[in-house]
C-alpha positions in Angstrom: 15.4 -44.5 49.0 17.1 -46.6 46.3 18.6 -45.1 43.2 16.1 -47.0 41.0 13.3 -45.0 42.8 15.1 -41.7 42.4 15.6 -42.5 38.7 11.8 -42.9 38.3 10.8 -40.0 40.5 13.2 -37.6 38.7 12.1 -38.9 35.2 15.8 -39.3 34.6 18.0 -41.2 32.2 20.9 -43.2 33.6 24.2 -42.2 32.1 26.3 -44.8 33.8 24.7 -48.1 32.6 26.7 -50.4 35.0 25.5 -48.5 38.1 24.1 -50.4 41.0 20.5 -49.1 41.3 20.0 -50.8 44.7 22.3 -48.3 46.4 20.5 -46.6 49.3 20.4 -42.8 49.2 19.7 -41.2 52.7 19.1 -37.6 51.7 19.5 -34.9 49.1 21.3 -31.6 48.4 20.9 -29.2 45.4 23.4 -26.6 44.3 25.7 -25.3 41.7 28.6 -24.0 43.9 30.9 -26.9 44.5 32.3 -25.0 47.6 28.8 -25.1 49.1 28.6 -28.8 48.3 31.9 -29.5 50.2 30.8 -27.3 53.1 27.2 -28.4 53.5 26.4 -31.8 52.0 26.2 -34.9 54.2 27.5 -38.3 53.0 25.3 -41.0 51.3 23.2 -38.4 49.5 22.2 -37.4 46.0 23.7 -34.2 44.6 21.3 -32.4 42.2 23.0 -29.7 40.1 22.9 -27.7 37.0 26.6 -28.0 36.4 27.9 -30.8 34.2 31.7 -30.6 34.2 34.2 -33.2 35.6 34.6 -31.1 38.7 31.1 -32.1 39.9 32.2 -35.8 39.9 35.5 -35.0 41.7 33.6 -32.9 44.3 31.0 -35.6 44.7 33.7 -38.2 45.3 35.4 -36.1 48.0 32.0 -35.5 49.7 30.9 -39.2 49.7 28.0 -38.5 47.4 26.3 -41.7 46.1 24.4 -40.2 43.1 24.6 -37.2 40.9 21.6 -35.8 39.0 22.3 -33.3 36.2 19.1 -31.1 36.1 17.5 -29.2 33.2 18.4 -31.9 30.6 22.2 -31.2 30.9 24.2 -33.7 29.0 27.7 -33.8 30.5 30.7 -34.3 28.2 32.1 -37.8 27.6 35.0 -36.9 29.9 32.6 -36.4 32.8 30.7 -39.6 32.1 33.9 -41.5 31.7 35.2 -40.3 35.1 31.9 -41.2 36.8 32.0 -44.7 35.3 35.7 -45.1 36.3 34.8 -44.1 39.9 31.6 -46.1 39.9 29.5 -43.1 40.7 25.9 -43.3 39.3 24.9 -40.3 37.2 21.4 -39.4 36.0 20.3 -36.6 33.6 16.8 -35.2 34.1 14.9 -32.7 32.0 13.3 -31.4 35.2 14.7 -28.3 37.0 16.4 -28.4 40.4 13.4 -27.1 42.3 11.1 -29.7 40.7 13.4 -32.6 41.3 13.9 -31.6 45.0 10.2 -31.1 45.5 9.4 -34.5 44.1 12.0 -36.3 46.1 11.0 -34.5 49.4 7.4 -35.3 48.7 8.3 -39.0 48.4 10.1 -38.8 51.8 13.8 -38.2 50.9 15.0 -35.6 53.5 17.4 -32.7 53.0 21.0 -33.6 53.8 22.2 -30.0 53.8 24.1 -29.0 56.9 23.8 -25.5 58.2 26.7 -23.4 57.2 28.4 -21.5 60.0 29.1 -17.9 59.5 31.6 -15.7 61.3 28.9 -14.1 63.4 27.6 -17.5 64.5 30.8 -18.3 66.4 31.2 -17.3 70.0 
Protein backbone atom coordinates (compact mmCIF):
# COMPACT_ATOMS: atom_id res chain seq x y z
CA UNK A 1 0.00 0.00 0.00
CA UNK A 2 1.41 3.41 -0.92
CA UNK A 3 1.87 6.22 1.58
CA UNK A 4 -0.61 8.31 -0.41
CA UNK A 5 -3.30 5.68 0.26
CA UNK A 6 -2.43 5.48 3.96
CA UNK A 7 -2.62 9.27 4.18
CA UNK A 8 -6.16 9.17 2.81
CA UNK A 9 -7.32 6.16 4.86
CA UNK A 10 -5.99 7.63 8.11
CA UNK A 11 -7.48 11.04 7.31
CA UNK A 12 -4.05 12.40 8.09
CA UNK A 13 -2.04 15.54 7.47
CA UNK A 14 1.42 15.15 5.97
CA UNK A 15 3.96 16.90 8.22
CA UNK A 16 6.94 16.26 5.93
CA UNK A 17 5.96 18.01 2.67
CA UNK A 18 8.88 16.71 0.58
CA UNK A 19 8.00 13.08 1.35
CA UNK A 20 7.71 10.57 -1.47
CA UNK A 21 4.09 9.40 -1.30
CA UNK A 22 4.76 6.51 -3.70
CA UNK A 23 6.79 4.54 -1.15
CA UNK A 24 5.29 1.07 -0.62
CA UNK A 25 4.38 0.12 2.94
CA UNK A 26 4.18 -3.64 3.46
CA UNK A 27 2.57 -3.82 6.91
CA UNK A 28 1.77 -1.99 10.10
CA UNK A 29 2.53 -1.85 13.81
CA UNK A 30 0.99 0.25 16.59
CA UNK A 31 2.50 0.97 19.96
CA UNK A 32 3.86 3.52 22.38
CA UNK A 33 6.73 1.56 23.91
CA UNK A 34 9.75 2.09 21.71
CA UNK A 35 11.37 -1.03 23.19
CA UNK A 36 8.42 -3.04 21.80
CA UNK A 37 8.87 -1.34 18.45
CA UNK A 38 12.51 -2.41 18.33
CA UNK A 39 11.67 -5.94 19.46
CA UNK A 40 8.59 -6.61 17.35
CA UNK A 41 8.28 -4.47 14.23
CA UNK A 42 9.26 -5.73 10.80
CA UNK A 43 10.99 -3.49 8.22
CA UNK A 44 9.11 -1.52 5.54
CA UNK A 45 6.14 -0.86 7.78
CA UNK A 46 4.16 2.04 9.19
CA UNK A 47 4.54 2.80 12.88
CA UNK A 48 1.36 4.19 14.44
CA UNK A 49 1.93 5.76 17.84
CA UNK A 50 0.61 8.21 20.39
CA UNK A 51 4.11 9.42 21.25
CA UNK A 52 5.43 12.46 19.44
CA UNK A 53 8.98 13.01 20.62
CA UNK A 54 12.23 12.79 18.60
CA UNK A 55 12.93 9.31 20.03
CA UNK A 56 10.08 7.96 17.89
CA UNK A 57 11.90 9.09 14.74
CA UNK A 58 15.23 7.69 15.95
CA UNK A 59 13.61 4.36 16.81
CA UNK A 60 11.81 4.24 13.46
CA UNK A 61 15.10 4.77 11.63
CA UNK A 62 16.81 1.95 13.53
CA UNK A 63 13.87 -0.38 12.81
CA UNK A 64 13.69 0.45 9.06
CA UNK A 65 10.20 1.92 9.41
CA UNK A 66 9.05 3.72 6.25
CA UNK A 67 6.27 5.90 7.72
CA UNK A 68 5.25 7.22 11.14
CA UNK A 69 1.68 8.20 12.01
CA UNK A 70 1.10 10.25 15.14
CA UNK A 71 -2.40 9.34 16.36
CA UNK A 72 -4.96 11.31 18.34
CA UNK A 73 -4.08 14.59 16.63
CA UNK A 74 -0.64 14.74 18.21
CA UNK A 75 1.46 17.58 16.83
CA UNK A 76 5.14 16.78 17.32
CA UNK A 77 7.59 19.52 18.22
CA UNK A 78 9.51 21.23 15.42
CA UNK A 79 12.61 19.31 16.55
CA UNK A 80 10.83 16.03 15.79
CA UNK A 81 9.57 17.19 12.41
CA UNK A 82 12.98 18.64 11.52
CA UNK A 83 14.65 15.30 12.33
CA UNK A 84 12.10 13.42 10.19
CA UNK A 85 12.71 15.79 7.27
CA UNK A 86 16.50 15.49 7.62
CA UNK A 87 16.23 11.69 7.63
CA UNK A 88 13.63 11.69 4.83
CA UNK A 89 11.15 9.78 6.95
CA UNK A 90 7.53 10.62 6.05
CA UNK A 91 5.40 11.64 9.03
CA UNK A 92 1.62 11.99 9.26
CA UNK A 93 -0.60 13.32 12.05
CA UNK A 94 -4.13 11.91 12.28
CA UNK A 95 -6.98 12.92 14.58
CA UNK A 96 -8.05 9.26 14.70
CA UNK A 97 -7.02 6.97 17.56
CA UNK A 98 -4.59 4.07 17.25
CA UNK A 99 -7.34 1.46 17.20
CA UNK A 100 -9.31 3.28 14.50
CA UNK A 101 -6.26 3.81 12.27
CA UNK A 102 -5.23 0.16 12.60
CA UNK A 103 -8.74 -1.06 11.89
CA UNK A 104 -9.07 1.07 8.78
CA UNK A 105 -5.69 -0.01 7.42
CA UNK A 106 -6.34 -3.71 8.08
CA UNK A 107 -9.78 -3.43 6.49
CA UNK A 108 -8.09 -2.07 3.35
CA UNK A 109 -5.66 -5.00 3.30
CA UNK A 110 -2.54 -3.79 5.10
CA UNK A 111 -1.35 -6.71 7.28
CA UNK A 112 0.10 -6.60 10.77
CA UNK A 113 3.89 -6.52 10.77
CA UNK A 114 4.22 -7.34 14.44
CA UNK A 115 6.56 -10.22 15.17
CA UNK A 116 5.75 -12.45 18.11
CA UNK A 117 7.83 -11.51 21.14
CA UNK A 118 9.62 -14.44 22.72
CA UNK A 119 9.35 -14.80 26.47
CA UNK A 120 11.71 -16.68 28.77
CA UNK A 121 9.19 -19.53 29.16
CA UNK A 122 8.96 -19.92 25.35
CA UNK A 123 12.59 -20.94 25.01
CA UNK A 124 13.64 -24.56 25.29
